[in-house]
Structure formats: structure tokens, C-alpha cells
BAKE-509028 format. One line per field, with one value per residue: residue number from 1; residue in three letters; z, x, y of N, C-alpha, C, O, CB in turn. Coordinates in Angstrom, 3 decimals, always signed. Glycine has a CB too. Example, Ala and Ser with C-alpha at 12.3 -4.5 7.8 and 13.67 -1.06 7.14 Angstrom:
nr: c(1;2)
rest: c(ala;ser)
n.z: c(+7.800;+7.080)
n.x: c(+13.190;+12.850)
n.y: c(-5.690;-2.250)
ca.z: c(+7.800;+7.140)
ca.x: c(+12.300;+13.670)
ca.y: c(-4.500;-1.060)
c.z: c(+7.800;+7.870)
c.x: c(+13.200;+12.900)
c.y: c(-3.300;+0.030)
o.z: c(+8.465;+8.039)
o.x: c(+14.236;+13.409)
o.y: c(-3.319;+1.138)
cb.z: c(+9.046;+5.725)
cb.x: c(+11.308;+14.084)
cb.y: c(-4.473;-0.598)
//
This chain:
nr: c(1;2;3;4;5;6;7;8;9;10;11;12;13;14;15;16;17;18;19;20;21;22;23;24;25;26;27;28;29;30;31;32;33;34;35;36;37;38;39;40;41;42;43;44;45;46;47;48;49;50;51;52;53;54;55;56;57;58;59;60;61;62;63;64;65;66;67;68;69;70;71;72;73;74;75;76;77;78;79;80;81;82;83;84;85;86;87;88;89;90;91;92;93;94;95;96;97;98;99;100;101;102;103;104;105;106;107;108;109;110;111;112;113;114;115;116;117;118;119;120;121;122;123;124;125;126;127;128;129;130;131)
rest: c(met;lys;gln;asn;asn;gln;lys;gln;tyr;ala;gly;val;trp;leu;asp;asn;gln;gln;ala;ile;ile;ile;thr;asn;asp;leu;gly;asn;asp;asn;gly;asp;tyr;thr;ile;his;glu;lys;val;lys;ser;asn;gly;asn;his;ser;gly;gly;asn;glu;his;ser;met;asn;asn;ala;lys;gln;ser;asp;ser;leu;lys;tyr;phe;lys;ser;leu;ser;thr;leu;leu;glu;pro;tyr;asp;glu;ile;leu;ile;phe;gly;pro;gly;lys;ser;gln;glu;gln;phe;gln;asn;his;leu;gln;glu;asn;ala;gln;phe;lys;ser;lys;lys;ile;thr;ile;asp;ser;ala;asn;gln;leu;thr;asp;pro;gln;met;ile;ala;lys;val;arg;glu;phe;phe;lys;ser;arg;gln;ser)
n.z: c(-16.399;-13.857;-13.191;-11.789;-9.507;-8.454;-6.264;-7.023;-6.579;-5.247;-4.806;-3.944;-4.039;-2.904;-2.811;-2.105;-4.585;-6.514;-7.729;-7.605;-9.290;-8.110;-9.523;-9.276;-12.383;-13.802;-14.327;-14.573;-13.755;-12.331;-10.250;-10.070;-9.522;-11.067;-11.704;-12.538;-13.377;-13.234;-11.726;-11.870;-9.889;-10.251;-8.630;-8.407;-7.536;-8.113;-6.919;-6.412;-3.569;-0.145;+0.082;-2.418;-3.478;-1.604;-2.234;-4.803;-4.348;-2.971;-4.805;-7.000;-5.604;-4.984;-7.824;-8.426;-6.504;-7.493;-10.204;-9.685;-8.060;-10.073;-11.135;-9.562;-9.343;-10.007;-8.328;-5.734;-3.056;-1.382;-0.858;+0.261;+0.246;+1.728;+2.262;+5.057;+5.035;+3.182;+2.279;+4.327;+3.872;+1.056;+1.846;+3.226;+1.178;-0.665;+1.203;+0.981;-1.200;-2.804;-4.499;-3.241;-1.247;+0.319;-0.209;+0.785;+2.759;+3.369;+5.122;+5.514;+6.089;+4.324;+3.355;+0.952;-1.852;-4.078;-7.335;-7.530;-4.875;-4.066;-5.175;-3.759;-1.627;-1.901;-2.826;-0.787;+1.178;+0.075;-0.110;+2.174;+3.148;+1.612;+2.461)
n.x: c(-2.958;-1.859;-1.486;-3.703;-3.923;-1.731;+0.678;+2.861;+6.066;+8.964;+12.081;+14.191;+17.134;+18.477;+20.306;+21.437;+22.087;+21.614;+19.334;+18.478;+16.271;+14.769;+13.015;+10.239;+9.554;+7.083;+4.653;+6.395;+7.067;+8.950;+9.707;+12.088;+14.219;+15.317;+17.352;+15.589;+15.386;+17.837;+18.365;+19.247;+19.980;+19.562;+21.485;+23.799;+24.769;+26.332;+27.993;+26.270;+23.834;+23.613;+20.924;+19.739;+21.022;+19.903;+17.282;+17.144;+18.461;+16.309;+14.038;+15.403;+15.297;+12.978;+11.953;+13.049;+12.401;+9.747;+9.987;+10.917;+8.408;+6.937;+7.574;+7.308;+4.746;+3.019;+3.423;+2.691;+4.124;+6.861;+10.114;+12.490;+15.477;+18.962;+22.100;+22.283;+19.619;+18.122;+16.317;+13.961;+13.412;+12.186;+10.276;+8.327;+8.021;+6.480;+4.263;+2.761;+1.488;-1.574;-1.700;-0.336;-1.172;-2.518;-0.260;+2.039;+5.147;+8.045;+10.994;+14.899;+18.151;+21.165;+24.154;+26.726;+26.134;+27.053;+25.370;+24.503;+24.353;+22.018;+20.198;+19.703;+19.057;+16.534;+15.199;+15.229;+14.049;+11.392;+10.918;+10.837;+8.059;+6.327;+6.287)
n.y: c(-22.595;-23.482;-26.916;-29.401;-28.110;-27.791;-26.527;-23.421;-23.062;-20.278;-19.089;-16.698;-15.563;-12.548;-9.425;-6.234;-5.724;-7.209;-9.865;-13.442;-15.395;-18.240;-21.278;-23.763;-25.263;-24.311;-26.621;-28.713;-31.894;-33.326;-31.735;-30.209;-27.816;-24.696;-22.059;-19.289;-16.658;-13.712;-10.560;-7.297;-4.990;-1.168;+0.141;+2.250;+5.049;+8.187;+11.421;+14.375;+15.589;+13.950;+13.868;+13.778;+11.411;+9.831;+9.817;+8.875;+6.140;+5.208;+5.315;+3.689;+1.302;+0.553;+0.264;-1.993;-3.862;-3.915;-5.086;-7.505;-8.624;-8.623;-10.431;-12.802;-12.981;-15.144;-17.355;-19.242;-19.646;-18.579;-18.278;-16.014;-15.241;-14.652;-12.125;-9.244;-6.567;-6.722;-8.935;-8.457;-5.904;-6.284;-8.185;-6.953;-4.852;-6.858;-7.573;-5.069;-5.082;-6.043;-8.549;-10.187;-11.139;-13.654;-15.134;-17.422;-16.499;-16.469;-15.731;-15.726;-15.846;-15.964;-16.005;-15.348;-17.537;-20.096;-20.798;-23.366;-24.307;-22.463;-23.283;-25.814;-25.282;-23.798;-26.241;-27.989;-26.384;-26.382;-29.342;-29.980;-28.861;-29.930;-32.224)
ca.z: c(-16.546;-13.172;-13.372;-10.670;-8.531;-8.085;-6.004;-7.746;-5.622;-5.922;-3.687;-4.462;-3.038;-3.057;-1.928;-2.956;-6.107;-7.743;-7.167;-8.357;-8.474;-8.482;-9.407;-9.688;-13.652;-14.014;-15.405;-14.769;-12.943;-11.594;-9.079;-9.874;-9.558;-11.913;-12.193;-13.628;-14.100;-12.828;-11.942;-11.168;-9.373;-10.759;-7.396;-8.431;-7.807;-7.258;-6.944;-5.896;-2.158;+0.302;+0.051;-3.458;-3.577;-0.863;-2.755;-6.123;-4.024;-2.616;-6.295;-7.537;-4.341;-5.701;-9.456;-8.404;-5.808;-8.429;-11.402;-8.838;-7.396;-11.131;-11.792;-8.582;-9.176;-10.434;-7.317;-4.330;-2.180;-1.725;+0.169;+0.215;+1.369;+1.320;+3.274;+5.236;+5.363;+1.778;+2.431;+5.079;+3.086;+0.007;+2.516;+3.619;+0.077;-1.077;+2.153;+0.723;-2.500;-2.570;-4.977;-2.360;+0.330;+0.168;-0.726;+1.654;+2.342;+4.424;+4.995;+5.924;+5.668;+3.963;+2.834;-0.622;-1.964;-5.585;-7.987;-7.122;-3.317;-3.722;-5.912;-3.342;-0.750;-2.212;-3.309;+0.434;+1.790;+0.005;-0.118;+3.925;+3.311;+1.025;+3.296)
ca.x: c(-1.609;-1.501;-2.011;-3.861;-4.251;-0.274;+1.385;+4.011;+7.092;+9.867;+13.100;+14.773;+18.582;+18.835;+21.076;+20.746;+22.693;+21.080;+18.244;+18.318;+15.037;+14.664;+11.792;+10.288;+9.014;+5.629;+4.236;+7.473;+6.302;+9.869;+9.767;+13.498;+14.507;+16.538;+17.649;+14.598;+15.871;+18.750;+17.656;+20.419;+19.339;+20.470;+21.850;+24.849;+24.937;+27.572;+27.530;+24.819;+24.059;+22.931;+19.599;+19.360;+21.272;+19.259;+16.218;+17.776;+18.639;+15.059;+13.475;+16.121;+14.935;+11.426;+11.735;+14.378;+11.488;+8.619;+10.460;+10.794;+7.203;+5.797;+8.070;+6.910;+3.140;+2.527;+4.185;+2.108;+4.897;+7.849;+11.212;+13.104;+16.822;+20.216;+22.510;+21.748;+18.296;+17.305;+15.100;+13.021;+12.609;+11.261;+9.317;+7.390;+7.235;+5.516;+3.165;+1.959;+1.008;-2.765;-1.329;+0.692;-1.660;-2.815;+0.568;+3.263;+6.096;+9.123;+12.178;+15.905;+19.198;+22.592;+25.855;+27.229;+26.158;+27.172;+24.341;+23.926;+23.949;+20.905;+18.958;+19.752;+18.704;+15.224;+14.594;+15.274;+12.850;+10.343;+10.421;+10.169;+7.188;+5.581;+5.789)
ca.y: c(-22.440;-24.403;-27.840;-30.620;-27.335;-27.824;-25.392;-23.076;-22.116;-19.714;-19.031;-15.297;-15.041;-11.294;-8.444;-4.673;-5.494;-8.560;-10.955;-14.637;-16.269;-19.758;-21.627;-25.138;-24.981;-24.453;-28.010;-29.795;-32.909;-33.933;-30.652;-29.771;-26.075;-24.099;-20.616;-18.635;-15.218;-12.869;-9.129;-6.595;-3.259;-0.097;+1.303;+2.903;+6.374;+9.082;+12.619;+15.115;+15.467;+13.153;+13.843;+13.380;+10.263;+8.569;+9.804;+8.134;+5.029;+4.611;+5.195;+2.385;-0.109;+0.393;-0.357;-3.130;-4.601;-3.941;-6.064;-8.624;-8.792;-9.080;-11.878;-13.581;-13.153;-16.496;-18.327;-19.587;-19.796;-17.569;-18.185;-15.021;-15.476;-13.455;-11.257;-8.305;-6.291;-6.748;-9.750;-7.972;-4.671;-7.018;-8.601;-5.685;-4.586;-8.097;-7.572;-4.208;-5.585;-6.900;-9.424;-11.054;-10.847;-14.763;-15.766;-17.639;-15.613;-16.822;-15.113;-16.524;-15.287;-17.058;-15.407;-15.706;-18.929;-20.752;-21.026;-24.722;-24.006;-21.400;-23.822;-26.987;-24.488;-23.790;-27.456;-28.683;-26.009;-26.768;-30.251;-30.196;-28.155;-30.648;-33.786)
c.z: c(-15.233;-13.087;-12.066;-9.407;-7.743;-7.269;-6.443;-6.189;-6.057;-4.681;-4.546;-3.605;-3.568;-2.065;-2.573;-3.984;-6.875;-7.047;-8.207;-7.942;-9.319;-8.309;-9.794;-11.210;-13.763;-15.192;-15.729;-13.325;-12.164;-10.263;-8.892;-10.214;-10.532;-11.651;-13.291;-14.511;-12.688;-12.948;-11.208;-10.978;-10.107;-9.733;-7.492;-8.735;-6.973;-7.829;-6.193;-4.303;-1.604;+0.107;-1.313;-3.837;-2.795;-1.706;-4.015;-5.909;-3.812;-3.944;-6.956;-6.694;-5.181;-6.718;-9.107;-7.873;-6.617;-9.542;-10.945;-8.387;-8.749;-11.488;-10.704;-8.211;-9.485;-9.267;-6.111;-2.906;-2.305;-0.315;-0.400;+1.253;+0.847;+2.510;+3.671;+5.609;+4.029;+1.720;+3.200;+4.298;+1.592;+0.559;+2.376;+2.144;-0.711;-0.042;+1.920;-0.381;-2.173;-3.141;-4.282;-1.113;+0.935;+0.128;+0.465;+1.756;+3.663;+3.952;+5.884;+5.643;+4.827;+3.271;+1.301;-0.998;-3.502;-5.956;-7.484;-5.502;-3.375;-4.279;-5.036;-2.146;-0.809;-2.575;-1.902;+1.188;+1.476;-0.086;+1.238;+3.895;+2.868;+2.036;+4.592)
c.x: c(-1.225;-2.146;-2.379;-3.655;-2.201;+0.180;+2.442;+5.054;+8.368;+10.724;+13.396;+15.873;+18.634;+19.565;+20.498;+21.461;+22.076;+19.968;+18.591;+17.274;+14.973;+13.494;+11.635;+9.240;+7.799;+5.440;+5.216;+7.240;+7.595;+10.399;+11.092;+13.278;+15.633;+16.104;+16.686;+14.995;+17.058;+18.606;+18.719;+19.527;+20.423;+21.136;+23.293;+25.178;+26.201;+27.472;+26.288;+25.117;+23.544;+21.635;+19.124;+19.535;+20.864;+17.739;+16.218;+17.841;+17.052;+14.490;+13.898;+15.388;+13.880;+11.416;+12.408;+13.270;+10.088;+9.018;+10.207;+9.778;+6.555;+6.333;+7.763;+5.389;+2.579;+2.809;+3.181;+3.014;+6.376;+9.192;+11.958;+14.623;+17.872;+21.071;+21.925;+20.489;+17.342;+15.726;+13.833;+12.320;+11.756;+10.117;+7.919;+6.856;+6.136;+4.103;+1.797;+1.401;+0.063;-2.312;-0.973;+0.011;-1.848;-1.688;+1.887;+4.734;+7.211;+10.583;+13.521;+16.853;+20.024;+23.549;+25.547;+27.040;+26.286;+25.420;+23.692;+23.498;+22.789;+19.932;+18.717;+18.848;+17.043;+14.714;+14.334;+14.280;+11.552;+9.932;+10.044;+8.880;+5.835;+5.406;+5.237)
c.y: c(-23.539;-25.513;-28.982;-29.409;-27.517;-26.670;-24.834;-22.599;-21.527;-19.447;-17.563;-15.276;-13.513;-10.324;-7.465;-4.749;-6.266;-9.235;-12.345;-15.398;-17.622;-20.401;-23.271;-24.779;-25.232;-25.831;-29.001;-30.783;-33.275;-32.807;-30.217;-28.366;-25.683;-22.442;-19.923;-17.396;-14.707;-11.605;-8.376;-5.260;-2.157;+0.983;+1.635;+4.477;+7.024;+10.327;+13.355;+15.090;+14.235;+12.773;+13.354;+12.125;+9.090;+8.654;+8.799;+6.414;+4.358;+4.429;+3.682;+0.990;-0.326;-0.247;-1.470;-3.950;-5.120;-4.738;-7.277;-9.444;-9.221;-10.426;-13.244;-13.761;-14.408;-17.882;-18.298;-19.564;-19.173;-17.746;-17.038;-15.118;-14.626;-12.690;-9.923;-8.062;-6.190;-7.287;-9.188;-6.801;-5.327;-7.395;-7.740;-4.900;-5.474;-7.970;-6.414;-4.376;-6.320;-8.446;-10.944;-11.332;-12.505;-15.230;-16.407;-17.080;-16.200;-16.402;-15.636;-15.607;-16.190;-15.807;-15.822;-17.332;-19.282;-21.025;-22.410;-25.200;-23.557;-22.685;-25.211;-26.275;-24.414;-25.229;-27.848;-27.736;-26.261;-27.855;-30.418;-29.768;-29.058;-31.876;-34.070)
o.z: c(-15.471;-12.913;-11.395;-8.336;-6.596;-7.859;-6.392;-5.153;-7.031;-3.573;-5.648;-2.425;-4.770;-0.838;-3.319;-4.525;-8.061;-5.838;-9.390;-6.849;-10.504;-7.260;-10.380;-11.071;-13.827;-16.337;-16.630;-12.155;-11.034;-9.484;-7.769;-10.953;-10.699;-11.484;-14.510;-15.722;-11.551;-14.098;-10.084;-11.700;-10.397;-9.888;-6.566;-9.749;-5.929;-8.955;-5.466;-3.787;-2.378;-0.018;-1.368;-4.426;-2.971;-1.811;-4.155;-6.740;-4.324;-4.292;-7.313;-7.208;-6.000;-6.711;-10.031;-8.633;-6.510;-9.978;-11.516;-8.254;-8.702;-12.017;-11.002;-7.265;-9.063;-9.406;-5.584;-1.802;-3.361;+0.857;-1.624;+2.475;-0.205;+3.657;+2.883;+6.349;+3.910;+1.425;+2.739;+4.097;+1.178;+0.053;+1.695;+1.950;-1.266;-0.496;+2.267;-0.560;-1.397;-2.431;-4.560;-0.086;+2.037;+0.629;+0.911;+0.786;+4.843;+2.884;+7.029;+5.008;+4.605;+2.738;+0.724;-0.480;-4.219;-5.175;-7.101;-5.081;-2.631;-3.648;-5.352;-1.799;+0.088;-2.586;-1.679;+1.952;+2.314;-0.173;+1.501;+4.782;+3.403;+2.275;+4.916)
o.x: c(-0.382;-3.362;-1.439;-3.219;-1.817;-0.056;+3.378;+4.745;+8.950;+10.197;+12.886;+15.673;+18.857;+19.478;+19.519;+21.583;+21.991;+19.774;+18.907;+17.122;+15.067;+12.859;+12.485;+8.243;+7.401;+5.861;+5.181;+7.256;+7.262;+11.315;+11.435;+12.428;+16.675;+15.028;+16.857;+14.968;+17.098;+18.657;+19.080;+18.686;+21.614;+21.288;+24.004;+25.655;+26.787;+27.007;+25.489;+26.176;+23.042;+21.236;+18.176;+18.636;+21.151;+17.081;+15.300;+17.499;+16.664;+14.435;+13.125;+15.057;+13.831;+10.905;+12.138;+12.968;+9.510;+7.990;+9.474;+9.916;+5.690;+5.697;+7.958;+4.888;+1.438;+2.461;+2.939;+2.478;+6.991;+9.089;+12.086;+14.772;+17.796;+20.624;+21.157;+19.932;+16.206;+14.643;+12.720;+11.111;+10.748;+9.030;+6.900;+5.720;+5.146;+2.994;+0.619;+0.544;+0.289;-2.496;-1.177;+0.575;-1.331;-1.867;+2.645;+5.474;+6.859;+11.158;+13.238;+16.555;+19.514;+23.143;+24.600;+27.726;+25.507;+24.520;+22.525;+22.706;+22.076;+18.906;+17.720;+17.851;+16.349;+13.483;+13.147;+13.555;+10.655;+8.708;+8.978;+8.253;+4.726;+4.298;+4.986)
o.y: c(-24.405;-25.430;-29.409;-29.832;-27.291;-25.615;-25.633;-22.011;-22.004;-19.552;-17.360;-14.986;-13.371;-10.373;-7.495;-3.650;-5.947;-9.105;-12.224;-15.942;-17.941;-20.293;-23.942;-24.070;-26.395;-25.995;-29.839;-30.401;-33.632;-33.071;-29.844;-27.870;-26.317;-21.869;-19.936;-17.178;-15.178;-11.167;-8.723;-4.725;-2.271;+2.194;+1.248;+4.988;+6.736;+10.508;+12.765;+14.735;+13.420;+11.615;+12.571;+11.524;+7.906;+7.620;+7.991;+5.573;+3.308;+3.250;+2.793;-0.078;-1.243;-1.367;-2.238;-4.870;-6.201;-5.256;-8.085;-10.660;-10.095;-11.337;-14.422;-14.368;-14.594;-19.055;-17.212;-19.464;-19.320;-17.384;-17.060;-15.080;-13.992;-12.714;-9.371;-8.873;-5.730;-6.780;-9.439;-6.679;-4.754;-7.116;-7.855;-4.469;-4.997;-8.253;-6.493;-3.510;-7.249;-9.435;-12.126;-11.708;-12.690;-16.341;-15.545;-17.244;-16.226;-16.611;-15.990;-14.596;-17.288;-14.774;-16.357;-18.213;-18.654;-21.331;-22.496;-26.043;-24.231;-22.938;-25.860;-26.909;-24.892;-25.252;-28.086;-28.372;-26.365;-27.959;-30.973;-30.348;-29.037;-32.356;-35.231)
cb.z: c(-16.439;-12.251;-14.332;-10.752;-7.510;-9.305;-5.150;-9.108;-4.491;-6.836;-3.450;-4.327;-3.457;-3.349;-1.848;-2.264;-6.367;-8.153;-7.389;-8.352;-8.495;-7.791;-10.272;-8.270;-14.592;-14.649;-16.876;-14.894;-13.830;-12.685;-7.693;-10.790;-7.976;-13.865;-12.805;-12.904;-14.422;-13.276;-11.264;-12.150;-7.178;-11.757;-5.737;-9.118;-7.499;-7.416;-8.035;-6.357;-1.458;+1.113;+0.401;-4.163;-3.612;+1.163;-2.993;-6.384;-2.857;-1.631;-7.310;-7.158;-2.348;-6.137;-10.956;-7.309;-4.647;-8.890;-11.851;-7.996;-6.525;-12.574;-12.101;-7.577;-10.032;-11.926;-6.839;-4.477;-2.024;-1.789;+0.367;+0.542;+1.479;+0.481;+3.020;+4.523;+6.194;+0.779;+3.100;+6.372;+2.527;-0.601;+3.793;+4.675;-0.699;-0.781;+3.558;+0.816;-3.344;-3.428;-5.478;-2.023;+0.395;-0.705;-1.841;+1.509;+2.292;+4.716;+5.288;+5.330;+6.704;+2.483;+3.672;-0.797;-1.294;-5.551;-9.372;-7.589;-2.498;-4.662;-7.734;-3.154;-0.973;-3.292;-4.299;+1.097;+1.848;-0.558;-0.704;+5.264;+2.629;-0.315;+3.491)
cb.x: c(-1.075;-1.346;-1.286;-2.375;-6.005;+0.573;+1.589;+3.587;+7.553;+9.403;+14.506;+13.803;+20.429;+17.833;+22.699;+20.940;+24.160;+22.408;+16.321;+19.413;+13.298;+15.528;+10.993;+9.576;+9.568;+4.978;+3.829;+9.235;+5.455;+11.059;+9.264;+14.664;+15.041;+16.558;+19.065;+13.370;+14.105;+19.705;+15.973;+22.035;+19.461;+19.666;+21.580;+25.361;+23.603;+29.250;+27.403;+23.141;+23.492;+23.055;+19.093;+19.723;+22.224;+19.133;+15.909;+19.516;+19.608;+14.157;+14.193;+18.002;+14.450;+10.723;+12.433;+16.073;+11.168;+8.179;+11.974;+11.164;+6.570;+5.593;+9.957;+7.570;+2.379;+3.359;+5.861;+1.592;+4.843;+6.890;+12.151;+12.034;+17.502;+19.454;+23.647;+21.945;+18.294;+18.135;+15.507;+13.600;+13.989;+11.821;+9.830;+8.416;+8.076;+6.449;+3.921;+2.384;+1.899;-4.184;-0.533;+2.131;-3.462;-3.577;+0.957;+3.458;+5.493;+9.107;+11.843;+16.052;+19.841;+22.181;+27.648;+29.030;+24.878;+28.284;+24.699;+24.996;+24.764;+20.887;+19.255;+21.260;+19.468;+15.019;+15.497;+16.817;+12.850;+9.993;+11.062;+10.919;+7.521;+6.096;+6.847)
cb.y: c(-20.692;-24.051;-28.186;-32.218;-28.112;-27.872;-25.390;-21.655;-22.869;-18.547;-20.495;-13.890;-16.049;-10.836;-8.408;-2.977;-5.764;-9.975;-10.276;-15.402;-15.396;-20.536;-20.650;-26.408;-25.549;-22.814;-27.569;-28.995;-34.247;-34.400;-31.170;-30.536;-25.438;-24.685;-20.635;-18.172;-13.777;-13.104;-8.892;-6.423;-2.924;+0.667;+0.727;+2.241;+7.056;+8.555;+12.681;+14.113;+16.560;+13.321;+15.138;+14.022;+10.336;+8.779;+11.122;+8.771;+5.083;+5.454;+6.529;+2.521;+0.160;+1.563;+0.488;-2.908;-3.743;-2.576;-6.015;-8.347;-7.454;-8.045;-11.766;-13.144;-12.228;-16.778;-17.768;-21.022;-21.030;-15.820;-19.564;-13.993;-17.165;-12.116;-11.047;-7.886;-4.977;-7.736;-10.949;-7.595;-3.308;-8.227;-8.678;-4.462;-4.299;-9.789;-7.290;-3.197;-6.281;-6.216;-8.850;-10.301;-9.784;-15.034;-14.805;-18.735;-13.791;-18.445;-13.767;-17.863;-14.791;-18.729;-16.457;-15.314;-19.541;-22.542;-20.955;-25.675;-23.012;-19.546;-24.114;-27.783;-23.215;-22.823;-28.504;-28.862;-24.978;-26.362;-31.071;-29.223;-26.913;-30.891;-34.628)
//
């Protein structure tokens, strides 16, 4: 699937509600980035005691992170950015996964951005790494 040993790059904007995966299309020579996928978390629990709600929240986070990591497996370098602590939690999740041990993962904070701003941020981040 990889041509010319070309590295594949992905950026992920995420918070605890959703993630937006931005990639340079595999096999696309112009190196442009597009929104590959939007993934929603299932995190809306109500009722129950604090303990059961916390367990449900942790279980949802794990499912959310697992579905994201499956989508990111083909990529060599990953930029994770967004508000709050979600990026650190996701980075930790990836680092515990053997498939991500050899990948370069960078985290950065960013507030709410429009889709074009996210794409530009990912494009600029990886462009500076390649030159």
C-alpha cells in the first residue's frame, strides 16, 4: 500500500466528544490533507451512581480510543491536538499499544478550530518536518 517508502501522516483533533482524523491521502502525490473521518464518542451517561457512571465513562473512552487507534494504524507519524486533557490520554493509550511503539506521536493543544484551520495546522506541522 505504501509507495516509495513514503511516510504516511495523520493529524487527529480530539476532545472527549469527537475526533476528526486528517490525513494525506495514501498514494496522493500532491501531499494534500483532507478530513479522513469523524468519530463520535458515546459519552453521554445519565443516571446511576457516581461509581457506575465513572466506570461507564472509562469504558466508553477505551472504546473511543480503540476505534481511533484502529483507524490510525497505517500512519507513521501522528499529530494529536485539541483542547483539554484528551490528547494526553489518547497518546498514553497509543503508547501502550505495541503497533504504535515505532511511530512518532506528537501532541499539541488547540482550541476549537474550523475544518479548514485543522487541515492547515496538520499540513503545516508535517511540511515543517519534511523539509
